[in-house]
PDB file of N, CA, C and O in Angstrom:
ATOM      1  N   MET A   1     -24.357 -22.529  -2.163  1.00  0.00           N
ATOM      2  CA  MET A   1     -23.278 -23.432  -1.860  1.00  0.00           C
ATOM      3  C   MET A   1     -22.173 -22.493  -1.120  1.00  0.00           C
ATOM      4  O   MET A   1     -21.035 -22.355  -1.570  1.00  0.00           O
ATOM      5  N   LYS A   2     -22.602 -21.914  -0.030  1.00  0.00           N
ATOM      6  CA  LYS A   2     -21.665 -21.136   0.864  1.00  0.00           C
ATOM      7  C   LYS A   2     -20.578 -21.834   1.457  1.00  0.00           C
ATOM      8  O   LYS A   2     -19.549 -21.245   1.789  1.00  0.00           O
ATOM      9  N   ASP A   3     -20.750 -23.092   1.614  1.00  0.00           N
ATOM     10  CA  ASP A   3     -19.596 -23.959   2.268  1.00  0.00           C
ATOM     11  C   ASP A   3     -18.419 -24.074   1.356  1.00  0.00           C
ATOM     12  O   ASP A   3     -17.396 -24.549   1.849  1.00  0.00           O
ATOM     13  N   VAL A   4     -18.407 -23.740   0.198  1.00  0.00           N
ATOM     14  CA  VAL A   4     -17.271 -23.906  -0.765  1.00  0.00           C
ATOM     15  C   VAL A   4     -16.749 -22.455  -0.953  1.00  0.00           C
ATOM     16  O   VAL A   4     -17.457 -21.690  -1.608  1.00  0.00           O
ATOM     17  N   PRO A   5     -15.505 -21.980  -0.410  1.00  0.00           N
ATOM     18  CA  PRO A   5     -14.991 -20.653  -0.650  1.00  0.00           C
ATOM     19  C   PRO A   5     -14.637 -20.547  -2.032  1.00  0.00           C
ATOM     20  O   PRO A   5     -14.139 -21.454  -2.698  1.00  0.00           O
ATOM     21  N   ILE A   6     -14.961 -19.222  -2.490  1.00  0.00           N
ATOM     22  CA  ILE A   6     -14.669 -18.692  -3.869  1.00  0.00           C
ATOM     23  C   ILE A   6     -13.779 -17.488  -3.721  1.00  0.00           C
ATOM     24  O   ILE A   6     -14.124 -16.486  -3.094  1.00  0.00           O
ATOM     25  N   ILE A   7     -12.581 -17.631  -4.344  1.00  0.00           N
ATOM     26  CA  ILE A   7     -11.670 -16.370  -4.313  1.00  0.00           C
ATOM     27  C   ILE A   7     -11.644 -15.818  -5.409  1.00  0.00           C
ATOM     28  O   ILE A   7     -11.215 -16.523  -6.322  1.00  0.00           O
ATOM     29  N   ALA A   8     -12.038 -14.504  -5.735  1.00  0.00           N
ATOM     30  CA  ALA A   8     -12.113 -13.749  -6.798  1.00  0.00           C
ATOM     31  C   ALA A   8     -10.799 -12.946  -7.085  1.00  0.00           C
ATOM     32  O   ALA A   8     -10.305 -12.258  -6.191  1.00  0.00           O
ATOM     33  N   SER A   9     -10.268 -13.026  -8.248  1.00  0.00           N
ATOM     34  CA  SER A   9      -9.050 -12.241  -8.534  1.00  0.00           C
ATOM     35  C   SER A   9      -9.042 -11.739  -9.980  1.00  0.00           C
ATOM     36  O   SER A   9      -9.689 -12.362 -10.821  1.00  0.00           O
ATOM     37  N   GLY A  10      -8.406 -10.743 -10.288  1.00  0.00           N
ATOM     38  CA  GLY A  10      -8.208 -10.164 -11.584  1.00  0.00           C
ATOM     39  C   GLY A  10      -9.133  -8.934 -11.811  1.00  0.00           C
ATOM     40  O   GLY A  10     -10.361  -9.004 -11.854  1.00  0.00           O
ATOM     41  N   GLY A  11      -8.483  -7.933 -11.933  1.00  0.00           N
ATOM     42  CA  GLY A  11      -9.062  -6.635 -12.324  1.00  0.00           C
ATOM     43  C   GLY A  11      -9.596  -5.882 -11.008  1.00  0.00           C
ATOM     44  O   GLY A  11     -10.341  -4.906 -11.108  1.00  0.00           O
ATOM     45  N   ILE A  12      -9.193  -6.367  -9.822  1.00  0.00           N
ATOM     46  CA  ILE A  12      -9.749  -5.505  -8.601  1.00  0.00           C
ATOM     47  C   ILE A  12      -8.617  -4.499  -8.365  1.00  0.00           C
ATOM     48  O   ILE A  12      -7.452  -4.726  -8.041  1.00  0.00           O
ATOM     49  N   MET A  13      -9.292  -3.224  -8.627  1.00  0.00           N
ATOM     50  CA  MET A  13      -8.275  -2.106  -8.367  1.00  0.00           C
ATOM     51  C   MET A  13      -8.775  -1.243  -7.250  1.00  0.00           C
ATOM     52  O   MET A  13      -8.093  -0.271  -6.928  1.00  0.00           O
ATOM     53  N   ASP A  14      -9.914  -1.503  -6.615  1.00  0.00           N
ATOM     54  CA  ASP A  14     -10.470  -0.684  -5.643  1.00  0.00           C
ATOM     55  C   ASP A  14     -11.581  -1.406  -4.763  1.00  0.00           C
ATOM     56  O   ASP A  14     -11.898  -2.573  -4.990  1.00  0.00           O
ATOM     57  N   ALA A  15     -12.116  -0.708  -3.821  1.00  0.00           N
ATOM     58  CA  ALA A  15     -13.197  -1.278  -2.817  1.00  0.00           C
ATOM     59  C   ALA A  15     -14.342  -1.723  -3.573  1.00  0.00           C
ATOM     60  O   ALA A  15     -14.918  -2.775  -3.295  1.00  0.00           O
ATOM     61  N   CYS A  16     -14.741  -0.865  -4.644  1.00  0.00           N
ATOM     62  CA  CYS A  16     -15.987  -0.992  -5.340  1.00  0.00           C
ATOM     63  C   CYS A  16     -15.693  -2.350  -6.173  1.00  0.00           C
ATOM     64  O   CYS A  16     -16.524  -3.248  -6.037  1.00  0.00           O
ATOM     65  N   HIS A  17     -14.731  -2.549  -6.910  1.00  0.00           N
ATOM     66  CA  HIS A  17     -14.575  -3.805  -7.546  1.00  0.00           C
ATOM     67  C   HIS A  17     -14.764  -4.984  -6.586  1.00  0.00           C
ATOM     68  O   HIS A  17     -15.441  -5.955  -6.926  1.00  0.00           O
ATOM     69  N   ALA A  18     -14.211  -4.913  -5.471  1.00  0.00           N
ATOM     70  CA  ALA A  18     -14.055  -6.134  -4.361  1.00  0.00           C
ATOM     71  C   ALA A  18     -15.456  -6.366  -4.013  1.00  0.00           C
ATOM     72  O   ALA A  18     -15.967  -7.486  -4.020  1.00  0.00           O
ATOM     73  N   VAL A  19     -16.127  -5.178  -3.678  1.00  0.00           N
ATOM     74  CA  VAL A  19     -17.644  -5.316  -3.149  1.00  0.00           C
ATOM     75  C   VAL A  19     -18.565  -5.967  -4.225  1.00  0.00           C
ATOM     76  O   VAL A  19     -19.485  -6.730  -3.928  1.00  0.00           O
ATOM     77  N   GLU A  20     -18.240  -5.598  -5.523  1.00  0.00           N
ATOM     78  CA  GLU A  20     -18.976  -6.135  -6.698  1.00  0.00           C
ATOM     79  C   GLU A  20     -18.744  -7.748  -6.775  1.00  0.00           C
ATOM     80  O   GLU A  20     -19.713  -8.477  -6.991  1.00  0.00           O
ATOM     81  N   TYR A  21     -17.477  -8.271  -6.598  1.00  0.00           N
ATOM     82  CA  TYR A  21     -17.219  -9.679  -6.662  1.00  0.00           C
ATOM     83  C   TYR A  21     -17.834 -10.127  -5.370  1.00  0.00           C
ATOM     84  O   TYR A  21     -18.376 -11.223  -5.509  1.00  0.00           O
ATOM     85  N   ILE A  22     -17.924  -9.649  -4.189  1.00  0.00           N
ATOM     86  CA  ILE A  22     -18.454 -10.279  -3.038  1.00  0.00           C
ATOM     87  C   ILE A  22     -19.984 -10.368  -3.211  1.00  0.00           C
ATOM     88  O   ILE A  22     -20.623 -11.340  -2.809  1.00  0.00           O
ATOM     89  N   ILE A  23     -20.493  -9.395  -3.779  1.00  0.00           N
ATOM     90  CA  ILE A  23     -21.904  -9.350  -3.824  1.00  0.00           C
ATOM     91  C   ILE A  23     -22.406 -10.460  -4.946  1.00  0.00           C
ATOM     92  O   ILE A  23     -23.525 -10.964  -4.852  1.00  0.00           O
ATOM     93  N   ALA A  24     -21.648 -10.742  -5.830  1.00  0.00           N
ATOM     94  CA  ALA A  24     -21.662 -11.822  -6.925  1.00  0.00           C
ATOM     95  C   ALA A  24     -21.402 -13.267  -6.211  1.00  0.00           C
ATOM     96  O   ALA A  24     -21.690 -14.296  -6.823  1.00  0.00           O
ATOM     97  N   GLY A  25     -20.927 -13.305  -5.082  1.00  0.00           N
ATOM     98  CA  GLY A  25     -20.608 -14.642  -4.504  1.00  0.00           C
ATOM     99  C   GLY A  25     -19.240 -14.876  -4.025  1.00  0.00           C
ATOM    100  O   GLY A  25     -19.066 -15.920  -3.395  1.00  0.00           O
ATOM    101  N   ALA A  26     -18.295 -14.140  -4.196  1.00  0.00           N
ATOM    102  CA  ALA A  26     -17.030 -14.465  -3.871  1.00  0.00           C
ATOM    103  C   ALA A  26     -16.879 -14.365  -2.366  1.00  0.00           C
ATOM    104  O   ALA A  26     -17.388 -13.391  -1.811  1.00  0.00           O
ATOM    105  N   THR A  27     -16.195 -15.327  -1.608  1.00  0.00           N
ATOM    106  CA  THR A  27     -15.915 -15.361  -0.217  1.00  0.00           C
ATOM    107  C   THR A  27     -14.805 -14.378   0.132  1.00  0.00           C
ATOM    108  O   THR A  27     -14.876 -13.660   1.130  1.00  0.00           O
ATOM    109  N   PHE A  28     -13.803 -14.363  -0.694  1.00  0.00           N
ATOM    110  CA  PHE A  28     -12.622 -13.566  -0.506  1.00  0.00           C
ATOM    111  C   PHE A  28     -12.315 -13.044  -1.911  1.00  0.00           C
ATOM    112  O   PHE A  28     -12.724 -13.572  -2.945  1.00  0.00           O
ATOM    113  N   VAL A  29     -11.560 -11.962  -1.836  1.00  0.00           N
ATOM    114  CA  VAL A  29     -10.957 -11.397  -3.080  1.00  0.00           C
ATOM    115  C   VAL A  29      -9.376 -11.209  -2.927  1.00  0.00           C
ATOM    116  O   VAL A  29      -8.839 -11.031  -1.834  1.00  0.00           O
ATOM    117  N   SER A  30      -8.766 -11.262  -4.007  1.00  0.00           N
ATOM    118  CA  SER A  30      -7.343 -11.344  -4.046  1.00  0.00           C
ATOM    119  C   SER A  30      -6.880 -10.114  -4.864  1.00  0.00           C
ATOM    120  O   SER A  30      -7.340  -9.911  -5.988  1.00  0.00           O
ATOM    121  N   LEU A  31      -5.971  -9.300  -4.298  1.00  0.00           N
ATOM    122  CA  LEU A  31      -5.472  -8.192  -5.182  1.00  0.00           C
ATOM    123  C   LEU A  31      -3.984  -8.521  -5.610  1.00  0.00           C
ATOM    124  O   LEU A  31      -3.170  -9.005  -4.824  1.00  0.00           O
ATOM    125  N   GLY A  32      -3.716  -8.227  -6.880  1.00  0.00           N
ATOM    126  CA  GLY A  32      -2.448  -8.529  -7.402  1.00  0.00           C
ATOM    127  C   GLY A  32      -1.763  -7.315  -7.991  1.00  0.00           C
ATOM    128  O   GLY A  32      -1.054  -6.639  -7.246  1.00  0.00           O
ATOM    129  N   THR A  33      -1.909  -6.979  -9.254  1.00  0.00           N
ATOM    130  CA  THR A  33      -1.102  -5.969  -9.969  1.00  0.00           C
ATOM    131  C   THR A  33      -1.370  -4.640  -9.335  1.00  0.00           C
ATOM    132  O   THR A  33      -0.480  -3.790  -9.329  1.00  0.00           O
ATOM    133  N   VAL A  34      -2.502  -4.417  -8.820  1.00  0.00           N
ATOM    134  CA  VAL A  34      -2.800  -3.151  -8.247  1.00  0.00           C
ATOM    135  C   VAL A  34      -1.864  -2.865  -6.996  1.00  0.00           C
ATOM    136  O   VAL A  34      -1.764  -1.721  -6.552  1.00  0.00           O
ATOM    137  N   ASN A  35      -1.172  -3.954  -6.433  1.00  0.00           N
ATOM    138  CA  ASN A  35      -0.191  -3.590  -5.365  1.00  0.00           C
ATOM    139  C   ASN A  35       1.072  -3.007  -5.926  1.00  0.00           C
ATOM    140  O   ASN A  35       1.876  -2.433  -5.192  1.00  0.00           O
ATOM    141  N   PHE A  36       1.261  -3.150  -7.250  1.00  0.00           N
ATOM    142  CA  PHE A  36       2.575  -2.499  -7.852  1.00  0.00           C
ATOM    143  C   PHE A  36       2.225  -0.969  -8.124  1.00  0.00           C
ATOM    144  O   PHE A  36       3.006  -0.039  -7.923  1.00  0.00           O
ATOM    145  N   ILE A  37       1.044  -0.866  -8.568  1.00  0.00           N
ATOM    146  CA  ILE A  37       0.623   0.613  -8.849  1.00  0.00           C
ATOM    147  C   ILE A  37       0.373   1.306  -7.494  1.00  0.00           C
ATOM    148  O   ILE A  37       0.825   2.445  -7.374  1.00  0.00           O
ATOM    149  N   ASN A  38      -0.295   0.752  -6.458  1.00  0.00           N
ATOM    150  CA  ASN A  38      -0.545   1.463  -5.345  1.00  0.00           C
ATOM    151  C   ASN A  38      -0.333   0.563  -4.121  1.00  0.00           C
ATOM    152  O   ASN A  38      -1.192  -0.204  -3.685  1.00  0.00           O
ATOM    153  N   PRO A  39       0.986   0.742  -3.572  1.00  0.00           N
ATOM    154  CA  PRO A  39       1.361  -0.342  -2.409  1.00  0.00           C
ATOM    155  C   PRO A  39       0.285  -0.331  -1.102  1.00  0.00           C
ATOM    156  O   PRO A  39       0.230  -1.226  -0.258  1.00  0.00           O
ATOM    157  N   GLY A  40      -0.502   0.806  -1.127  1.00  0.00           N
ATOM    158  CA  GLY A  40      -1.510   0.857   0.069  1.00  0.00           C
ATOM    159  C   GLY A  40      -2.863   0.289  -0.349  1.00  0.00           C
ATOM    160  O   GLY A  40      -3.856   0.403   0.371  1.00  0.00           O
ATOM    161  N   ALA A  41      -2.874  -0.356  -1.591  1.00  0.00           N
ATOM    162  CA  ALA A  41      -4.351  -0.792  -1.961  1.00  0.00           C
ATOM    163  C   ALA A  41      -4.907  -1.754  -1.231  1.00  0.00           C
ATOM    164  O   ALA A  41      -6.133  -1.677  -1.146  1.00  0.00           O
ATOM    165  N   VAL A  42      -4.325  -2.750  -0.606  1.00  0.00           N
ATOM    166  CA  VAL A  42      -4.958  -3.689   0.231  1.00  0.00           C
ATOM    167  C   VAL A  42      -5.685  -2.868   1.426  1.00  0.00           C
ATOM    168  O   VAL A  42      -6.903  -2.974   1.566  1.00  0.00           O
ATOM    169  N   LEU A  43      -5.042  -2.187   2.138  1.00  0.00           N
ATOM    170  CA  LEU A  43      -5.632  -1.420   3.262  1.00  0.00           C
ATOM    171  C   LEU A  43      -6.699  -0.573   2.778  1.00  0.00           C
ATOM    172  O   LEU A  43      -7.701  -0.498   3.489  1.00  0.00           O
ATOM    173  N   GLU A  44      -6.664   0.081   1.692  1.00  0.00           N
ATOM    174  CA  GLU A  44      -7.736   0.985   1.200  1.00  0.00           C
ATOM    175  C   GLU A  44      -8.768   0.118   0.830  1.00  0.00           C
ATOM    176  O   GLU A  44      -9.908   0.489   1.110  1.00  0.00           O
ATOM    177  N   VAL A  45      -8.608  -1.065   0.206  1.00  0.00           N
ATOM    178  CA  VAL A  45      -9.735  -1.979  -0.050  1.00  0.00           C
ATOM    179  C   VAL A  45     -10.606  -2.439   1.167  1.00  0.00           C
ATOM    180  O   VAL A  45     -11.837  -2.399   1.155  1.00  0.00           O
ATOM    181  N   ILE A  46      -9.847  -2.882   2.223  1.00  0.00           N
ATOM    182  CA  ILE A  46     -10.323  -3.343   3.414  1.00  0.00           C
ATOM    183  C   ILE A  46     -11.061  -2.201   4.050  1.00  0.00           C
ATOM    184  O   ILE A  46     -12.189  -2.412   4.495  1.00  0.00           O
ATOM    185  N   SER A  47     -10.460  -0.877   4.139  1.00  0.00           N
ATOM    186  CA  SER A  47     -11.371   0.049   4.681  1.00  0.00           C
ATOM    187  C   SER A  47     -12.580   0.478   3.764  1.00  0.00           C
ATOM    188  O   SER A  47     -13.590   0.944   4.292  1.00  0.00           O
ATOM    189  N   GLY A  48     -12.501   0.346   2.556  1.00  0.00           N
ATOM    190  CA  GLY A  48     -13.643   0.573   1.724  1.00  0.00           C
ATOM    191  C   GLY A  48     -14.820  -0.411   1.921  1.00  0.00           C
ATOM    192  O   GLY A  48     -16.005  -0.081   1.960  1.00  0.00           O
ATOM    193  N   ILE A  49     -14.340  -1.636   2.037  1.00  0.00           N
ATOM    194  CA  ILE A  49     -15.349  -2.648   2.268  1.00  0.00           C
ATOM    195  C   ILE A  49     -16.061  -2.540   3.607  1.00  0.00           C
ATOM    196  O   ILE A  49     -17.270  -2.763   3.674  1.00  0.00           O
ATOM    197  N   LYS A  50     -15.327  -2.197   4.699  1.00  0.00           N
ATOM    198  CA  LYS A  50     -15.760  -1.959   5.939  1.00  0.00           C
ATOM    199  C   LYS A  50     -16.809  -0.714   6.003  1.00  0.00           C
ATOM    200  O   LYS A  50     -17.865  -0.698   6.636  1.00  0.00           O
ATOM    201  N   ASN A  51     -16.249   0.357   5.172  1.00  0.00           N
ATOM    202  CA  ASN A  51     -17.223   1.434   5.125  1.00  0.00           C
ATOM    203  C   ASN A  51     -18.569   1.171   4.268  1.00  0.00           C
ATOM    204  O   ASN A  51     -19.603   1.747   4.609  1.00  0.00           O
ATOM    205  N   TYR A  52     -18.558   0.454   3.350  1.00  0.00           N
ATOM    206  CA  TYR A  52     -19.667  -0.008   2.701  1.00  0.00           C
ATOM    207  C   TYR A  52     -20.622  -0.870   3.515  1.00  0.00           C
ATOM    208  O   TYR A  52     -21.833  -0.655   3.464  1.00  0.00           O
ATOM    209  N   LEU A  53     -20.094  -1.865   4.285  1.00  0.00           N
ATOM    210  CA  LEU A  53     -20.842  -2.647   5.235  1.00  0.00           C
ATOM    211  C   LEU A  53     -21.508  -1.758   6.246  1.00  0.00           C
ATOM    212  O   LEU A  53     -22.674  -1.926   6.602  1.00  0.00           O
ATOM    213  N   TRP A  54     -20.580  -0.630   6.777  1.00  0.00           N
ATOM    214  CA  TRP A  54     -21.213   0.166   7.769  1.00  0.00           C
ATOM    215  C   TRP A  54     -22.437   1.046   7.174  1.00  0.00           C
ATOM    216  O   TRP A  54     -23.478   1.143   7.824  1.00  0.00           O
ATOM    217  N   ARG A  55     -22.292   1.643   6.002  1.00  0.00           N
ATOM    218  CA  ARG A  55     -23.293   2.467   5.422  1.00  0.00           C
ATOM    219  C   ARG A  55     -24.638   1.700   5.126  1.00  0.00           C
ATOM    220  O   ARG A  55     -25.733   2.252   5.239  1.00  0.00           O
ATOM    221  N   HIS A  56     -24.475   0.353   4.727  1.00  0.00           N
ATOM    222  CA  HIS A  56     -25.717  -0.495   4.356  1.00  0.00           C
ATOM    223  C   HIS A  56     -26.094  -1.358   5.496  1.00  0.00           C
ATOM    224  O   HIS A  56     -27.005  -2.176   5.376  1.00  0.00           O
ATOM    225  N   LYS A  57     -25.445  -1.213   6.578  1.00  0.00           N
ATOM    226  CA  LYS A  57     -25.865  -1.904   7.906  1.00  0.00           C
ATOM    227  C   LYS A  57     -25.902  -3.505   7.488  1.00  0.00           C
ATOM    228  O   LYS A  57     -26.898  -4.189   7.720  1.00  0.00           O
ATOM    229  N   LEU A  58     -24.865  -3.966   6.928  1.00  0.00           N
ATOM    230  CA  LEU A  58     -24.702  -5.352   6.645  1.00  0.00           C
ATOM    231  C   LEU A  58     -23.539  -6.063   7.409  1.00  0.00           C
ATOM    232  O   LEU A  58     -22.606  -5.390   7.848  1.00  0.00           O
ATOM    233  N   SER A  59     -23.584  -7.310   7.558  1.00  0.00           N
ATOM    234  CA  SER A  59     -22.282  -7.998   7.976  1.00  0.00           C
ATOM    235  C   SER A  59     -21.676  -8.507   6.649  1.00  0.00           C
ATOM    236  O   SER A  59     -22.259  -8.514   5.565  1.00  0.00           O
ATOM    237  N   TYR A  60     -20.342  -8.956   6.913  1.00  0.00           N
ATOM    238  CA  TYR A  60     -19.744  -9.376   5.665  1.00  0.00           C
ATOM    239  C   TYR A  60     -20.398 -10.608   5.144  1.00  0.00           C
ATOM    240  O   TYR A  60     -20.507 -10.717   3.922  1.00  0.00           O
ATOM    241  N   GLU A  61     -20.874 -11.607   5.972  1.00  0.00           N
ATOM    242  CA  GLU A  61     -21.675 -12.713   5.567  1.00  0.00           C
ATOM    243  C   GLU A  61     -22.768 -12.511   4.936  1.00  0.00           C
ATOM    244  O   GLU A  61     -23.078 -13.341   4.081  1.00  0.00           O
ATOM    245  N   GLU A  62     -23.624 -11.388   5.175  1.00  0.00           N
ATOM    246  CA  GLU A  62     -24.735 -10.975   4.551  1.00  0.00           C
ATOM    247  C   GLU A  62     -24.474 -10.481   3.234  1.00  0.00           C
ATOM    248  O   GLU A  62     -25.292 -10.557   2.317  1.00  0.00           O
ATOM    249  N   LEU A  63     -23.218  -9.923   3.130  1.00  0.00           N
ATOM    250  CA  LEU A  63     -22.978  -9.363   1.693  1.00  0.00           C
ATOM    251  C   LEU A  63     -22.665 -10.379   0.661  1.00  0.00           C
ATOM    252  O   LEU A  63     -23.045 -10.274  -0.505  1.00  0.00           O
ATOM    253  N   ILE A  64     -21.931 -11.411   1.140  1.00  0.00           N
ATOM    254  CA  ILE A  64     -21.532 -12.549   0.195  1.00  0.00           C
ATOM    255  C   ILE A  64     -22.850 -13.085  -0.508  1.00  0.00           C
ATOM    256  O   ILE A  64     -23.833 -13.441   0.143  1.00  0.00           O
ATOM    257  N   GLY A  65     -22.797 -13.108  -1.667  1.00  0.00           N
ATOM    258  CA  GLY A  65     -23.754 -13.659  -2.652  1.00  0.00           C
ATOM    259  C   GLY A  65     -25.093 -13.113  -2.448  1.00  0.00           C
ATOM    260  O   GLY A  65     -26.089 -13.824  -2.578  1.00  0.00           O
ATOM    261  N   SER A  66     -25.164 -11.736  -2.097  1.00  0.00           N
ATOM    262  CA  SER A  66     -26.437 -11.056  -2.111  1.00  0.00           C
ATOM    263  C   SER A  66     -27.010 -10.491  -3.300  1.00  0.00           C
ATOM    264  O   SER A  66     -28.041  -9.822  -3.237  1.00  0.00           O
ATOM    265  N   LEU A  67     -26.398 -10.720  -4.404  1.00  0.00           N
ATOM    266  CA  LEU A  67     -26.900 -10.232  -5.633  1.00  0.00           C
ATOM    267  C   LEU A  67     -28.307 -11.007  -5.905  1.00  0.00           C
ATOM    268  O   LEU A  67     -28.426 -12.224  -5.757  1.00  0.00           O
ATOM    269  N   LYS A  68     -29.284 -10.197  -6.295  1.00  0.00           N
ATOM    270  CA  LYS A  68     -30.705 -10.544  -6.590  1.00  0.00           C
ATOM    271  C   LYS A  68     -31.000 -10.182  -8.012  1.00  0.00           C
ATOM    272  O   LYS A  68     -31.056  -8.999  -8.349  1.00  0.00           O
ATOM    273  N   ILE A  69     -31.199 -11.201  -8.888  1.00  0.00           N
ATOM    274  CA  ILE A  69     -31.610 -10.962 -10.316  1.00  0.00           C
ATOM    275  C   ILE A  69     -32.956 -11.326 -10.538  1.00  0.00           C
ATOM    276  O   ILE A  69     -33.172 -12.532 -10.414  1.00  0.00           O
ATOM    277  N   ASP A  70     -33.971 -10.576 -10.849  1.00  0.00           N
ATOM    278  CA  ASP A  70     -35.351 -10.846 -11.139  1.00  0.00           C
ATOM    279  C   ASP A  70     -35.476 -11.240 -12.550  1.00  0.00           C
ATOM    280  O   ASP A  70     -36.580 -11.519 -13.018  1.00  0.00           O
TER     281      ASP A  70
END
């Protein structure tokens, strides 16, 4: 059901958390409290997601919902 956007929020402190939510099916992620702790968090998360995509040779669209459970 990729035509319905899913926005994940809560507990996202870094790019690793954001990537986990995206792999689980989130279309977008929302950063909240971390912005008070680290005002540069949004830019760091964006950079981290881009780095992950580059390392794994994936597009953002390919990453969304890519979790496979056997």
